[in-house]
VOPAGU-2260 file (C-alpha; in pm, 1 decimal, decimal comma):
REM VOPAGU-2260
SITE   aa  ch    i         X         Y         Z
SITE  MET   A    0    9231,2    6367,5   14955,2
SITE  ARG   A    1    9563,9    6508,7   14865,8
SITE  ASP   A    2    9539,8    6462,3   14543,9
SITE  ILE   A    3    9202,0    6658,2   14561,5
SITE  THR   A    4    9406,4    6959,6   14698,3
SITE  LYS   A    5    9667,2    6920,3   14394,0
SITE  LEU   A    6    9395,9    6993,6   14129,3
SITE  HIS   A    7    9237,4    7243,0   14337,2
SITE  CYS   A    8    9536,2    7409,9   14389,8
SITE  PHE   A    9    9604,3    7359,5   13969,8
SITE  THR   A   10    9278,4    7478,5   13898,3
SITE  VAL   A   11    9281,6    7766,7   14088,2
SITE  PHE   A   12    9659,7    7880,7   13962,6
SITE  CYS   A   13    9532,2    7843,7   13572,8
SITE  LEU   A   14    9245,7    8037,7   13658,8
SITE  ALA   A   15    9425,6    8325,3   13821,5
SITE  PHE   A   16    9741,2    8310,0   13541,1
SITE  PHE   A   17    9515,7    8222,2   13223,8
SITE  PRO   A   18    9148,3    8383,9   13276,3
SITE  LYS   A   19    9033,4    8288,6   12915,0
SITE  ILE   A   20    9024,7    7946,9   12830,5
SITE  ALA   A   21    8988,2    7823,2   12478,7
SITE  ILE   A   22    8755,2    7549,9   12367,8
SITE  SER   A   23    8924,4    7266,5   12203,4
SITE  LEU   A   24    8725,0    7304,6   11892,9
SITE  ASP   A   25    8685,0    7595,5   11668,7
SITE  THR   A   26    8269,6    7527,7   11632,4
SITE  LEU   A   27    7968,3    7629,1   11836,6
SITE  THR   A   28    7652,3    7438,7   11796,1
SITE  ALA   A   29    7274,1    7517,6   11888,4
SITE  THR   A   30    7314,5    7410,7   12253,6
SITE  GLN   A   31    7646,2    7557,0   12326,1
SITE  SER   A   32    7731,1    7929,1   12352,4
SITE  LEU   A   33    8039,4    8155,6   12480,2
SITE  SER   A   34    8059,7    8396,2   12782,4
SITE  LYS   A   35    8357,6    8582,9   12913,1
SITE  ASP   A   36    8621,6    8320,9   12979,2
SITE  LYS   A   37    8585,1    8119,0   12694,9
SITE  THR   A   38    8692,2    8160,3   12321,7
SITE  LEU   A   39    8674,4    7972,6   11980,0
SITE  LEU   A   40    9015,5    7894,2   11876,1
SITE  SER   A   41    9028,5    7885,5   11482,4
SITE  ALA   A   42    9186,1    7493,3   11396,5
SITE  GLY   A   43    9518,9    7596,4   11306,2
SITE  GLN   A   44    9566,6    7879,9   11619,8
SITE  VAL   A   45    9584,1    8177,3   11352,2
SITE  PHE   A   46    9266,5    8358,5   11482,8
SITE  GLU   A   47    9020,9    8339,6   11822,4
SITE  LEU   A   48    8704,5    8465,5   11888,1
SITE  GLY   A   49    8577,5    8624,3   12256,9
SITE  PHE   A   50    8529,6    8898,6   12462,3
SITE  PHE   A   51    8687,8    9160,1   12521,9
SITE  ASP   A   52    8728,1    9569,9   12639,8
SITE  PRO   A   53    8904,7    9788,3   12433,5
SITE  GLY   A   54    9002,4   10026,1   12695,7
SITE  ASN   A   55    8697,8   10202,1   12691,0
SITE  SER   A   56    8522,0    9940,2   12989,5
SITE  LYS   A   57    8251,6    9826,8   12722,2
SITE  TRP   A   58    8264,9    9494,3   12610,1
SITE  TYR   A   59    8297,9    9317,4   12268,9
SITE  LEU   A   60    8237,7    9063,3   12069,2
SITE  GLY   A   61    8579,1    8994,9   11831,9
SITE  ILE   A   62    8846,1    8823,7   11647,3
SITE  TRP   A   63    9216,0    8872,2   11681,7
SITE  TYR   A   64    9511,8    8682,2   11603,6
SITE  ARG   A   65    9572,6    8419,7   11873,0
SITE  ASP   A   66    9966,8    8437,1   11856,0
SITE  ILE   A   67   10022,6    8826,2   11815,3
SITE  PRO   A   68   10124,1    8953,1   12192,5
SITE  ASP   A   69    9974,2    9299,0   12134,6
SITE  LYS   A   70    9657,0    9241,3   12079,7
SITE  THR   A   71    9497,9    9283,7   11743,0
SITE  VAL   A   72    9128,8    9307,7   11669,7
SITE  VAL   A   73    9061,2    9238,5   11332,7
SITE  TRP   A   74    8641,5    9210,7   11331,9
SITE  VAL   A   75    8318,3    9347,6   11620,0
SITE  ALA   A   76    8011,0    9250,5   11583,6
SITE  ASN   A   77    7866,0    9459,2   11828,7
SITE  LYS   A   78    8097,3    9792,6   11761,0
SITE  ASP   A   79    7810,6   10017,1   11840,3
SITE  THR   A   80    7597,2    9813,5   12101,8
SITE  PRO   A   81    7852,6    9727,3   12305,9
SITE  LEU   A   82    7740,3    9549,8   12686,9
SITE  SER   A   83    7800,9    9748,1   13023,1
SITE  ASN   A   84    8007,7    9427,1   13180,1
SITE  SER   A   85    8168,5    9133,5   13092,0
SITE  SER   A   86    7887,6    8860,4   13153,2
SITE  GLY   A   87    7761,3    8862,6   12822,6
SITE  THR   A   88    7671,8    8529,7   12607,7
SITE  PHE   A   89    7715,9    8451,2   12232,3
SITE  LYS   A   90    7551,2    8198,0   12058,1
SITE  ILE   A   91    7324,7    8072,8   11788,1
SITE  GLY   A   92    7017,2    8188,2   11829,4
SITE  ASP   A   93    6625,1    8041,1   11757,1
SITE  ASN   A   94    6613,9    8139,0   11420,7
SITE  GLY   A   95    6949,1    8054,3   11279,6
SITE  ASN   A   96    7159,8    8363,1   11352,8
SITE  LEU   A   97    7437,0    8497,5   11579,2
SITE  VAL   A   98    7350,2    8666,1   11887,8
SITE  VAL   A   99    7515,4    8857,1   12170,1
SITE  ILE   A  100    7328,2    8889,5   12485,8
SITE  HIS   A  101    7323,3    9111,7   12782,8
SITE  GLN   A  102    7364,5    8978,3   13153,2
SITE  ASP   A  103    6962,5    9061,0   13168,5
SITE  GLY   A  104    6876,5    8833,7   12850,3
SITE  LYS   A  105    6834,1    9140,7   12625,2
SITE  LEU   A  106    6977,0    9135,2   12270,6
SITE  SER   A  107    7255,8    9332,3   12210,7
SITE  TRP   A  108    7362,3    9204,2   11870,0
SITE  SER   A  109    7239,5    8995,4   11588,0
SITE  SER   A  110    7335,9    8852,0   11268,4
SITE  ASN   A  111    7087,7    8799,2   10967,3
SITE  GLN   A  112    6829,8    8478,0   10967,1
SITE  THR   A  113    6941,4    8206,1   10806,5
SITE  GLN   A  114    6722,7    7956,6   10673,0
SITE  VAL   A  115    6911,4    7646,8   10855,7
SITE  VAL   A  116    6795,7    7349,8   11067,0
SITE  ASN   A  117    7072,4    7277,6   11275,1
SITE  PRO   A  118    7314,8    7527,0   11220,8
SITE  VAL   A  119    7667,9    7533,7   11352,7
SITE  VAL   A  120    7917,6    7857,7   11398,7
SITE  GLN   A  121    8293,5    7816,6   11302,4
SITE  LEU   A  122    8611,1    8052,7   11321,4
SITE  LEU   A  123    8824,5    7978,6   11061,2
SITE  ASP   A  124    9178,4    7996,9   11027,8
SITE  SER   A  125    9078,0    8283,5   10749,0
SITE  GLY   A  126    8955,2    8525,6   11042,5
SITE  ASN   A  127    8636,6    8464,2   10880,8
SITE  LEU   A  128    8318,1    8371,8   11111,6
SITE  VAL   A  129    8108,0    8160,0   10983,7
SITE  VAL   A  130    7747,2    7996,3   10962,2
SITE  ARG   A  131    7644,5    7691,9   10806,1
SITE  GLU   A  132    7442,3    7311,7   10874,4
SITE  ILE   A  133    7644,5    7100,9   11035,1
SITE  SER   A  134    7566,3    6838,5   10779,7
SITE  GLU   A  135    7676,5    7033,8   10462,0
SITE  ASN   A  136    7937,3    6863,1   10350,2
SITE  ASP   A  137    8111,3    7177,0   10087,6
SITE  PRO   A  138    8361,6    7421,5   10313,8
SITE  LYS   A  139    8275,0    7668,6   10159,7
SITE  LYS   A  140    7883,0    7688,0   10178,1
SITE  TYR   A  141    7825,7    7889,2   10430,6
SITE  LEU   A  142    7438,1    8049,5   10516,5
SITE  TRP   A  143    7634,0    8333,7   10656,6
SITE  GLN   A  144    8000,3    8499,7   10722,1
SITE  SER   A  145    8179,2    8789,5   10866,7
SITE  PHE   A  146    8384,1    8896,0   10616,4
SITE  ASP   A  147    8075,8    9011,5   10449,3
SITE  TYR   A  148    8001,5    9248,1   10674,9
SITE  PRO   A  149    8394,5    9367,9   10700,7
SITE  THR   A  150    8467,8    9616,9   11004,4
SITE  ASP   A  151    8773,2    9826,7   11008,9
SITE  THR   A  152    9043,1    9596,5   10889,3
SITE  LEU   A  153    9018,2    9373,8   10505,2
SITE  LEU   A  154    9203,4    9022,8   10522,4
SITE  PRO   A  155    9346,6    8804,0   10271,1
SITE  GLY   A  156    9044,6    8656,0   10097,2
SITE  MET   A  157    8805,7    8932,6   10167,4
SITE  LYS   A  158    8610,7    9089,9    9936,5
SITE  LEU   A  159    8570,1    9479,3    9906,0
SITE  GLY   A  160    8309,2    9596,3    9693,2
SITE  TRP   A  161    7984,3    9515,8    9491,1
SITE  ASP   A  162    7743,6    9214,2    9469,1
SITE  LEU   A  163    7540,7    9393,5    9149,7
SITE  ASP   A  164    7318,0    9091,4    9166,1
SITE  THR   A  165    7204,2    9170,8    9485,2
SITE  GLY   A  166    7323,2    9535,0    9564,6
SITE  PHE   A  167    7494,3    9419,0    9815,7
SITE  GLU   A  168    7814,0    9629,2    9921,6
SITE  ARG   A  169    8159,6    9520,6   10139,2
SITE  TYR   A  170    8343,4    9853,2   10273,9
SITE  LEU   A  171    8584,2    9923,1   10527,0
SITE  ARG   A  172    8471,6   10133,8   10817,0
SITE  SER   A  173    8687,8   10299,5   11094,9
SITE  TRP   A  174    8680,4   10272,4   11458,2
SITE  LYS   A  175    8573,2   10572,7   11644,1
SITE  SER   A  176    8918,5   10579,6   11840,7
SITE  SER   A  177    9169,8   10301,3   11890,8
SITE  ALA   A  178    9000,9   10231,5   12196,7
SITE  ASP   A  179    8624,3   10239,9   12103,9
SITE  PRO   A  180    8540,3    9981,0   11788,2
SITE  SER   A  181    8183,6   10191,5   11714,5
SITE  THR   A  182    8178,8   10321,3   11385,7
SITE  GLY   A  183    8389,5   10599,3   11303,4
SITE  ASP   A  184    8388,4   10896,8   11048,2
SITE  TYR   A  185    8602,6   10719,5   10798,1
SITE  SER   A  186    8536,0   10466,6   10509,9
SITE  PHE   A  187    8693,4   10337,0   10200,9
SITE  LYS   A  188    8419,8   10225,6    9938,1
SITE  LEU   A  189    8414,7   10115,5    9596,1
SITE  ASP   A  190    8274,4   10327,8    9347,0
SITE  PHE   A  191    8121,2   10090,1    9075,1
SITE  HIS   A  192    8010,4   10339,9    8837,1
SITE  GLY   A  193    8215,9   10429,5    8525,3
SITE  PHE   A  194    8537,2   10268,8    8537,5
SITE  PRO   A  195    8587,4   10138,6    8895,3
SITE  GLU   A  196    8826,0   10260,2    9173,2
SITE  ILE   A  197    8795,9   10290,6    9560,1
SITE  PHE   A  198    8788,9   10621,1    9780,9
SITE  LEU   A  199    8827,8   10650,2   10100,4
SITE  LEU   A  200    8538,5   10911,5   10237,7
SITE  ASN   A  201    8576,5   11130,0   10525,7
SITE  LYS   A  202    8146,6   11109,6   10617,5
SITE  ARG   A  203    8050,4   11145,1   10270,1
SITE  VAL   A  204    8312,9   11393,1   10148,6
SITE  PRO   A  205    8600,4   11198,6    9924,1
SITE  LYS   A  206    8886,0   11259,2   10050,0
SITE  TYR   A  207    9175,8   11029,1    9841,6
SITE  ARG   A  208    9122,7   10802,1    9504,2
SITE  SER   A  209    9311,3   10587,2    9461,7
SITE  GLY   A  210    9252,8   10547,6    9087,7
SITE  PRO   A  211    9111,4   10311,3    8867,0
SITE  TRP   A  212    9245,8    9966,5    8793,2
SITE  ASN   A  213    9418,9    9917,5    8502,4
SITE  GLY   A  214    9538,8    9574,0    8505,2
SITE  LYS   A  215    9803,8    9565,6    8710,8
SITE  ARG   A  216    9729,2    9801,3    8994,2
SITE  PHE   A  217    9552,2   10091,3    9087,3
SITE  SER   A  218    9664,0   10395,2    8893,5
SITE  GLY   A  219    9704,6   10617,0    9155,6
SITE  VAL   A  220    9894,7   10347,7    9349,8
SITE  PRO   A  221   10257,8   10306,4    9150,0
SITE  GLU   A  222   10413,7   10129,5    9445,3
SITE  MET   A  223   10146,0    9840,2    9461,9
SITE  ASP   A  224   10428,3    9568,9    9334,5
SITE  PRO   A  225   10312,6    9214,5    9469,4
SITE  LEU   A  226   10543,1    9098,7    9775,7
SITE  ASN   A  227   10680,4    8786,9    9797,3
SITE  GLY   A  228   10336,0    8581,7    9830,5
SITE  LEU   A  229   10083,8    8877,6    9810,2
SITE  ASP   A  230    9933,3    8853,5    9530,7
SITE  PHE   A  231    9582,2    9137,7    9409,3
SITE  ASN   A  232    9297,7    9043,2    9230,9
SITE  PHE   A  233    9039,8    9275,7    9135,6
SITE  VAL   A  234    8737,9    9155,4    8946,7
SITE  MET   A  235    8496,2    9361,2    8742,8
SITE  ASP   A  236    8189,0    9176,9    8559,2
SITE  SER   A  237    7830,2    9173,6    8508,8
SITE  HIS   A  238    7753,0    9007,0    8871,4
SITE  TYR   A  239    8054,8    9129,1    9084,9
SITE  VAL   A  240    8303,2    9439,7    9121,2
SITE  SER   A  241    8556,5    9358,8    9450,9
SITE  TYR   A  242    8882,2    9396,2    9492,8
SITE  SER   A  243    9097,6    9151,7    9707,5
SITE  PHE   A  244    9453,1    8985,8    9811,5
SITE  SER   A  245    9546,7    8695,7    9893,9
SITE  VAL   A  246    9888,1    8526,9   10034,5
SITE  THR   A  247   10026,7    8141,9   10016,5
SITE  ASN   A  248   10065,1    7982,0   10341,0
SITE  ALA   A  249   10471,5    8103,8   10378,1
SITE  SER   A  250   10411,2    8432,0   10312,6
SITE  PRO   A  251   10371,8    8708,9   10646,5
SITE  LEU   A  252   10069,5    8753,0   10776,5
SITE  SER   A  253    9913,4    9123,0   10644,6
SITE  ARG   A  254    9591,3    9329,7   10693,9
SITE  LEU   A  255    9491,4    9670,3   10550,9
SITE  ILE   A  256    9330,7    9914,9   10806,1
SITE  MET   A  257    9125,6   10214,0   10768,4
SITE  ASN   A  258    9254,3   10309,5   11063,5
SITE  ALA   A  259    9049,1   10602,8   11327,3
SITE  THR   A  260    9266,7   10945,7   11202,0
SITE  GLY   A  261    9170,0   10853,1   10857,0
SITE  ASN   A  262    9466,8   10662,9   10679,6
SITE  LEU   A  263    9475,5   10377,1   10525,4
SITE  GLN   A  264    9735,5   10130,5   10628,1
SITE  ARG   A  265    9878,6    9797,4   10507,7
SITE  TYR   A  266   10062,0    9621,9   10759,0
SITE  THR   A  267   10270,0    9307,7   10783,1
SITE  TRP   A  268   10423,2    9118,4   11082,9
SITE  ILE   A  269   10738,6    9029,6   11097,4
SITE  GLU   A  270   10801,6    8725,7   11286,4
SITE  SER   A  271   11169,9    8753,2   11387,7
SITE  ARG   A  272   11108,6    9114,2   11572,5
SITE  GLN   A  273   10778,3    9062,4   11672,6
SITE  VAL   A  274   10668,8    9396,9   11492,8
SITE  TRP   A  275   10388,0    9469,7   11277,8
SITE  ASN   A  276   10580,7    9679,4   10943,7
SITE  LEU   A  277   10358,4    9935,9   10770,9
SITE  TYR   A  278   10426,4    9841,9   10475,2
SITE  TRP   A  279   10223,2   10083,9   10276,2
SITE  PHE   A  280    9964,3   10403,9   10376,7
SITE  ALA   A  281    9775,3   10617,1   10178,2
SITE  PRO   A  282    9686,2   10990,1   10169,8
SITE  LYS   A  283   10083,4   10999,0   10156,9
SITE  ASP   A  284   10142,1   11350,5   10053,1
SITE  GLN   A  285    9931,0   11683,9    9931,9
SITE  CYS   A  286    9923,1   11566,7    9611,0
SITE  ASP   A  287    9711,4   11242,0    9768,1
SITE  SER   A  288    9456,4   11543,9    9829,6
SITE  TYR   A  289    9138,1   11463,7    9643,6
SITE  LYS   A  290    9123,1   11769,3    9388,7
SITE  GLU   A  291    9413,3   11912,4    9540,4
SITE  CYS   A  292    9484,8   12105,1    9165,0
SITE  GLY   A  293    9124,4   12092,9    9058,3
SITE  PRO   A  294    9016,4   12015,8    8682,9
SITE  TYR   A  295    9257,6   12035,2    8390,8
SITE  GLY   A  296    9583,8   12061,1    8697,2
SITE  ILE   A  297    9847,2   11818,5    8732,1
SITE  CYS   A  298    9998,5   11731,4    9090,0
SITE  ASP   A  299   10373,4   11709,6    9119,9
SITE  THR   A  300   10559,3   11676,4    9456,3
SITE  ASN   A  301   10862,6   11677,8    9238,6
SITE  SER   A  302   10767,0   12020,7    9152,4
SITE  SER   A  303   10720,0   12342,5    9347,6
SITE  PRO   A  304   10455,8   12422,3    9358,2
SITE  VAL   A  305   10247,3   12072,2    9331,0
SITE  CYS   A  306   10011,7   12251,4    9110,4
SITE  ARG   A  307   10042,6   12311,7    8729,0
SITE  CYS   A  308    9802,1   12362,2    8447,6
SITE  MET   A  309    9804,2   12093,2    8158,1
SITE  GLN   A  310    9947,0   12210,0    7850,6
SITE  GLY   A  311    9665,1   12445,2    7669,6
SITE  PHE   A  312    9530,6   12519,6    8001,2
SITE  ALA   A  313    9597,1   12860,0    8206,7
SITE  PRO   A  314    9467,4   12890,1    8610,1
SITE  LYS   A  315    9125,7   12998,8    8635,2
SITE  ASN   A  316    9192,2   13224,7    8975,0
SITE  LEU   A  317    9536,1   13323,2    8917,4
SITE  GLN   A  318    9515,3   13505,8    9191,9
SITE  ALA   A  319    9497,8   13185,1    9459,8
SITE  TRP   A  320    9725,4   12985,2    9201,2
SITE  ASN   A  321    9988,2   13227,4    9300,4
SITE  PHE   A  322    9923,3   13153,8    9631,9
SITE  ARG   A  323    9961,6   12807,6    9599,9
SITE  ASP   A  324    9586,0   12780,8    9601,3
SITE  GLY   A  325    9510,4   12531,8    9280,2
SITE  SER   A  326    9158,5   12391,5    9341,0
SITE  ASP   A  327    8977,8   12633,1    9110,5
SITE  GLY   A  328    9199,5   12408,0    8860,9
SITE  CYS   A  329    9254,9   12538,3    8503,0
SITE  MET   A  330    9074,0   12669,2    8186,3
SITE  ARG   A  331    9141,1   12659,5    7858,9
SITE  ASN   A  332    9345,2   12851,1    7622,5
SITE  THR   A  333    9117,4   12806,1    7322,1
SITE  SER   A  334    8848,9   12628,5    7271,9
SITE  LEU   A  335    8739,8   12283,6    7083,5
SITE  GLY   A  336    8711,3   12279,7    6691,9
SITE  CYS   A  337    8531,6   11869,4    6726,3
SITE  GLU   A  338    8666,6   11696,9    6447,7
SITE  LYS   A  339    8941,9   11936,6    6383,0
SITE  ASP   A  340    9066,4   11907,3    6729,3
SITE  LYS   A  341    9391,7   11681,9    6819,7
SITE  PHE   A  342    9518,2   11480,0    7179,4
SITE  LEU   A  343    9794,8   11542,0    7372,9
SITE  LEU   A  344   10002,8   11295,4    7529,3
SITE  LEU   A  345   10064,7   11321,1    7888,3
SITE  LYS   A  346   10320,6   10993,4    8057,4
SITE  ASN   A  347   10332,1   10886,5    8383,7
SITE  MET   A  348    9985,4   10994,4    8505,1
SITE  LYS   A  349    9751,0   10882,0    8717,0
SITE  LEU   A  350    9408,5   10888,4    8557,7
SITE  PRO   A  351    9151,0   11158,9    8603,4
SITE  GLU   A  352    8857,1   11060,9    8825,1
SITE  THR   A  353    8671,1   10793,7    8642,7
SITE  SER   A  354    8286,7   10757,1    8788,0
SITE  THR   A  355    8143,6   10922,8    8471,3
SITE  ALA   A  356    8383,9   10773,4    8199,9
SITE  PHE   A  357    8312,1   10527,4    7947,7
SITE  VAL   A  358    8472,1   10144,8    7967,0
SITE  ASN   A  359    8526,8    9857,8    7633,7
SITE  LYS   A  360    8769,1    9593,2    7724,7
SITE  THR   A  361    8846,8    9463,5    7352,3
SITE  MET   A  362    8909,9    9800,0    7145,0
SITE  SER   A  363    9188,2    9875,7    6980,1
SITE  ILE   A  364    9366,8   10221,6    7116,2
SITE  GLU   A  365    9374,0   10363,0    6762,2
SITE  ASP   A  366    8945,1   10278,8    6749,1
SITE  CYS   A  367    8951,8   10460,9    7069,2
SITE  LYS   A  368    9097,2   10740,1    6961,9
SITE  GLU   A  369    8872,0   10819,1    6675,5
SITE  MET   A  370    8591,5   10724,2    6887,1
SITE  CYS   A  371    8685,2   10986,2    7145,1
SITE  LEU   A  372    8741,7   11234,1    6827,1
SITE  LYS   A  373    8368,4   11159,6    6675,0
SITE  ASN   A  374    8242,5   11282,6    6977,8
SITE  CYS   A  375    8284,5   11638,9    7062,5
SITE  SER   A  376    8204,4   11572,7    7426,3
SITE  CYS   A  377    8476,2   11373,1    7425,9
SITE  THR   A  378    8791,5   11519,1    7635,0
SITE  ALA   A  379    9061,9   11264,8    7682,6
SITE  TYR   A  380    9110,5   10865,3    7656,2
SITE  ALA   A  381    9348,6   10628,6    7736,4
SITE  ASP   A  382    9478,2   10229,8    7765,6
SITE  TYR   A  383    9182,7   10033,2    7966,4
SITE  GLU   A  384    9453,3    9793,6    8095,2
SITE  ILE   A  385    9875,0    9848,0    8047,6
SITE  THR   A  386    9981,5    9528,3    8059,6
SITE  ASN   A  387   10110,7    9347,1    7761,9
SITE  GLY   A  388   10112,2    9625,2    7579,0
SITE  GLY   A  389    9773,7    9771,4    7683,1
SITE  LYS   A  390    9427,2    9673,6    7556,4
SITE  GLY   A  391    9074,2    9868,2    7565,2
SITE  CYS   A  392    8994,8   10184,2    7605,5
SITE  VAL   A  393    8855,7   10466,9    7851,3
SITE  THR   A  394    8673,7   10791,7    7763,4
SITE  TRP   A  395    8604,7   11087,6    7967,2
SITE  THR   A  396    8377,9   11345,4    7877,3
SITE  GLY   A  397    8333,1   11682,4    8042,1
SITE  GLU   A  398    8662,1   11813,3    8361,2
SITE  LEU   A  399    8933,9   11581,8    8407,3
SITE  MET   A  400    9002,6   11582,1    8790,8
SITE  ASP   A  401    9251,3   11499,5    9051,1
SITE  THR   A  402    9505,6   11405,9    8775,3
SITE  ARG   A  403    9896,9   11361,4    8907,0
SITE  GLU   A  404   10216,3   11287,7    8729,3
SITE  TYR   A  405   10462,9   11036,6    8872,0
SITE  THR   A  406   10810,7   10952,1    8799,3
SITE  GLN   A  407   10938,0   10750,5    8550,0
SITE  GLY   A  408   10777,9   10435,0    8498,2
SITE  SER   A  409   10481,5   10468,9    8720,5
SITE  GLY   A  410   10159,7   10593,7    8595,2
SITE  GLN   A  411   10048,4   10530,1    8263,7
SITE  ASP   A  412    9915,8   10730,8    7898,1
SITE  LEU   A  413    9687,6   11012,9    7906,7
SITE  HIS   A  414    9572,1   11121,7    7602,7
SITE  VAL   A  415    9388,8   11478,6    7634,5
SITE  ARG   A  416    9167,4   11636,6    7362,9
SITE  LEU   A  417    9294,9   12031,1    7277,8
SITE  ALA   A  418    9209,5   12252,7    6980,6
SITE  SER   A  419    9479,9   12233,8    6669,8
SITE  SER   A  420    9602,7   12556,4    6720,5
SITE  GLU   A  421    9703,5   12421,2    7087,0
SITE  ILE   A  422    9916,3   12144,0    6968,2
SITE  GLY   A  423   10126,6   12342,2    6714,0
SITE  ILE   A  424   10237,4   12551,0    7026,3
SITE  VAL   A  425   10297,7   12281,9    7261,1
SITE  GLN   A  426   10507,0   12108,7    7008,1
SITE  LYS   A  427   10746,4   12434,8    6970,2
SITE  SER   A  428   10726,4   12461,4    7328,0
SITE  GLN   A  429   10840,9   12074,4    7336,0
SITE  ASP   A  430   11146,2   12206,5    7022,7
SITE  ARG   A  431   11285,7   12448,1    7219,6
SITE  ASP   A  432   11301,2   12256,0    7545,0
SITE  ALA   A  433   11454,0   11924,8    7335,6
SITE  LYS   A  434   11704,9   12191,1    7158,9
SITE  ARG   A  435   11834,8   12361,1    7544,7
SITE  ILE   A  436   11853,9   12058,1    7691,9
SITE  LYS   A  437   12095,4   11924,2    7411,8
SITE  ALA   A  438   12272,2   12245,2    7419,8
SITE  ASP   A  439   12325,8   12187,3    7772,0
SITE  SER   A  440   12456,9   11905,0    7764,3
SITE  ILE   A  441   12712,5   11962,8    7483,9
SITE  TYR   A  442   12803,9   12261,0    7744,5
SITE  GLN   A  443   12861,2   12061,9    7966,4
SITE  THR   A  444   13033,4   11751,3    7769,5
SITE  ILE   A  445   13320,8   12037,4    7644,2
SITE  ASN   A  446   13353,2   12213,7    7988,9
SITE  THR   A  447   13409,8   11850,5    8092,3
SITE  SER   A  448   13686,2   11815,7    7846,6
SITE  ARG   A  449   13888,2   12116,6    7915,0
SITE  GLY   A  450   14104,7   12152,2    8221,4
SITE  VAL   A  451   14172,4   12435,1    8451,0
SITE  ASP   A  452   14343,9   12673,4    8203,5
SITE  GLY   A  453   14075,1   12611,8    7992,2
SITE  LYS   A  454   14294,2   12392,7    7691,9
SITE  SER   A  455   14186,3   12059,5    7604,7
SITE  GLN   A  456   14279,1   11763,4    7786,0
SITE  GLY   A  457   14450,6   11456,0    7627,1
SITE  VAL   A  458   14613,0   11141,5    7721,2
SITE  ALA   A  459   14971,7   11158,1    7835,4
């Protein structure tokens, strides 16, 4: 009797101080279910799945990091159809789909149906929730996976982009607020048209553009250098266009989120300090704002005002431009003359918007120039990739939109079409600038070598 009393007391203690009990396995079969006080735990105890209340007195089925003290949710199933109380159930439905059921038996959420005989649902150490046949020996052959339906978070191995064969799109969508996982206003979507790039949208209005992938990074993200154990991946072929990132076993936890206030943020976990460190975010400055300086305008945060016209162009709306509103952009000083035109080299540039650009992955830059020159509608060209000295060809027709200039060593070369007479004017201007810089340098050298009385100083 005393032993039974001790066991009863121990059970009460556990329920009081450990209200959620993790199921010993990472898997549910068709005969099992999950309720409020139970969770699935991935094999390596990295992620946990269960019901949670984010602070709005509603309940959701979600996935979060197991050992992060401040619960960090990375995926939500029933984000737009929450439970009114904690008495919900998660299980495998009759059609091989996953379901979340209200207390009264009504359906809250369901995944797609699957053609499965003996299904199991499993939570992986990657944070991916998968449905597979119990007898399937291939550990990566899934009939359904949560990685195909991201919410606001991109995890390592999760793809952002398009399956071109099926037309299926994967993208990030913000929460409505930090305490409300329902669909918010902001999304981060890959546009596969032309030369693919990713847009941050407020509803359907672009707010930020990553620039296209140039073989090393996105053209508009110069600080996108690999961390220790963190690699960025971009695939563009006839079947898929996607962005993802990967980590090694020794690397820190990392996640990319589209937050509720319209900011894209990358966090890394600092184990020694037990905090999420904000590694990168966008938009981060005025020049990250989409079309800040309009067509043929260049945005440069090191200048004041930040907008200036490309050489050979002038402000379209001078009054607005003088009041530091560059959104109307610039217009040509001299009309083009087709094959008589020449090209102006702009360095360290974020490439213009590429949704209508033409791409050839193998053409040389010389052939690219020749092709652009012969096409009277072609307004600029650039390398497709900047690695190994550059390769391939990208050309634009129509206006050049949303460019910016970076500091030395960032961005890439952009060749802009100008009337041949404008190239001469630009060259004279550059020569004058070079002479002035040289004269200033000589003047400073002479002054440095003189003493306070104007006499040359020598070594005694």
